[in-house]
C-alpha positions in Angstrom: 47.8 1.5 -43.7 45.4 2.9 -45.2 45.4 3.1 -49.2 45.4 6.8 -50.7 42.0 8.2 -51.9 41.9 10.5 -55.1 42.2 13.4 -52.5 45.2 12.4 -51.0 46.9 12.3 -54.5 45.7 15.7 -55.0 46.6 17.4 -52.5 50.3 14.8 -52.6 50.6 16.1 -55.6 49.5 19.3 -55.6 52.6 19.5 -52.9 54.9 18.4 -55.3 54.2 20.7 -57.5 53.7 23.4 -55.6 57.2 22.3 -54.3 58.9 22.2 -57.7 57.8 26.2 -58.3 60.0 27.3 -55.2 55.9 27.9 -53.9 56.0 26.7 -50.3 57.4 27.3 -47.3 59.6 24.2 -45.5 57.7 24.8 -42.9 54.7 24.1 -44.9 55.6 20.8 -46.1 56.0 19.4 -41.8 51.5 19.3 -41.9 49.7 16.3 -42.1 50.2 14.7 -46.0 46.1 14.3 -46.0 43.9 17.1 -45.4 40.0 16.0 -45.8 37.8 18.1 -48.1 35.8 21.1 -45.6 32.0 20.5 -44.9 31.5 23.2 -47.2 33.2 21.9 -50.2 31.1 18.9 -49.2 28.0 20.6 -48.9 28.9 22.4 -52.2 29.3 19.0 -54.2 25.8 18.4 -53.0 24.3 21.1 -54.7 22.6 20.3 -57.5 23.5 22.1 -60.5 26.3 23.7 -58.8 29.3 24.6 -61.9 31.8 22.6 -61.6 34.3 25.2 -62.3 33.4 26.5 -59.1 33.4 23.4 -56.7 37.1 22.4 -58.3 38.2 25.7 -57.3 36.7 26.0 -53.6 38.5 22.0 -53.7 41.6 23.6 -54.3 41.0 27.6 -52.0 40.8 24.2 -49.0 43.8 22.2 -49.8 45.6 25.7 -49.9 44.2 27.0 -46.5 45.3 23.9 -44.9 48.1 24.0 -46.1 48.9 28.0 -45.8 46.9 28.7 -42.8 43.6 29.7 -42.9 43.3 33.6 -42.2 44.9 34.2 -45.3 41.7 33.1 -47.4 40.4 36.7 -47.6 43.0 38.5 -48.8 43.3 39.2 -52.8 46.6 37.5 -52.9 45.8 34.3 -52.0 42.8 34.4 -53.9 44.7 35.3 -56.9 46.9 32.2 -56.3 43.8 29.9 -55.6 42.9 31.2 -59.5 46.0 30.4 -60.7 46.9 27.0 -58.9 43.2 26.3 -60.6 44.1 26.8 -63.9 48.2 25.0 -63.5 45.7 21.8 -62.5 43.5 21.6 -65.6 45.9 23.0 -68.0 47.7 19.4 -67.4 45.7 16.3 -68.4 46.8 14.2 -66.2 46.3 16.2 -63.0 43.2 17.7 -64.3 42.0 14.1 -65.3 43.5 13.6 -61.3 41.0 16.7 -59.9 38.1 15.7 -62.3 38.0 12.6 -60.6 38.2 13.6 -56.9 34.9 15.8 -57.8 33.4 12.7 -59.1 33.8 11.6 -56.1 32.4 14.0 -53.6 29.9 14.5 -56.3 28.6 11.0 -55.7 29.2 10.6 -52.1 26.8 13.7 -51.7 24.5 12.3 -53.0 
């Protein structure tokens, strides 16, 4: 069995928190448990001087679009959900540290 990466842990924690708040649909939990970050998020991580807040938000958007489907990405309500989830994660110290570690790993891998 493969070791669980920081991204995997973040996805599992995000799914747990969404589930606890009643935000997930039953069909969403049947999807794969560890979506890799999109190439766009990796590309953003490689940009020198990229605002870390934007990178964290892009990562959350990618995870949520994988969970709920990419067709929602351009919807204003979906973007509001991305903002709220990002803020909720950043407000929780434990989850914020985990997200920061994932972003650090993405930036390190992009070098």
